[in-house]
N, C-alpha and C positions, 0 to 999 in steps of 0.2 A: 758427536751428535750425528745422527743420521739425516740423508736429506728431507726424508718424510717428516721430520721432528720438525726442521727448521720451514718448512713449507704450510704458508696458510691457507686454507679454501677459501672461495671466493665468498661463501656465506659467513665466513670467522672474519674477514675483511669488512661485509657489510655491516656486521654487528659491532663489529669497533668502531667504523665510521661513524653509523649512526649514534654509538654512544658517546663518541667525543661531539657531534654534532648538538646532540640535547645539552650537554654539559656547557658547551660553548653558547648557546642560546641562556643559559640559565646565567652563565659568568657576565654575559653581556646586559642582560635585563637588571641584574644586580648594581652593574657600573652606572646603567642609567637611572637605576631608582637614587642610589647615592647623588649624582648630580643634580636628579630633578629637586632632591629633598634639600640638598644643600643651597641650591641656587634661589630656592624660593622659602626657604626659611621655615619648613612646615615644621619642624620639630624644635623650633628656637625658644629657649626657655628663658626666662627672666631671672637674671641675677639677683641675690639678695640685696637689700639695701635697706637702710634706717629709714623710717616714715612708715608712710601707706605704700602699701604695694596691692596689686590688683590680684584677684584669684585667679589662680590659674584656668584658661580657657579650655583646656581637655584634660580629662581623665587620662592617665597612663593605657587602661583598657581601649579608649578610643585612639590613641596615637599609634597603638599597635595595629588595629583594624584598618586604620587608615593607610601605613604603611603596607600590610599586605594586599590591600585594595590596588596601591599604587603598583607592588611589585608583579601582580598578576596583570595589570593592564600593561605594565612596560614589557613582560614577557610575550604577552598576545601580540603587541606591536612588532617585537622582534621576529616571531614565528611569522609575521604576516597576516595574522587572522583579523 
């Protein structure tokens, strides 16, 4: 390999750094989402039991919408917006 092949230009370093930064924020936001969802029992499902059971409070579509909204809030918090 020649030295020019091993050299990374400044613009390439910026692209690599910014790409990692965006991915890192997404990972942190996902971890924050998991933490918030688990500690607040957002998606807690009732276990099947004999006898009377209350109807589900949320449809699966509503749960997905809730998680996507929570993820976008987590991501904007991490990004400082």
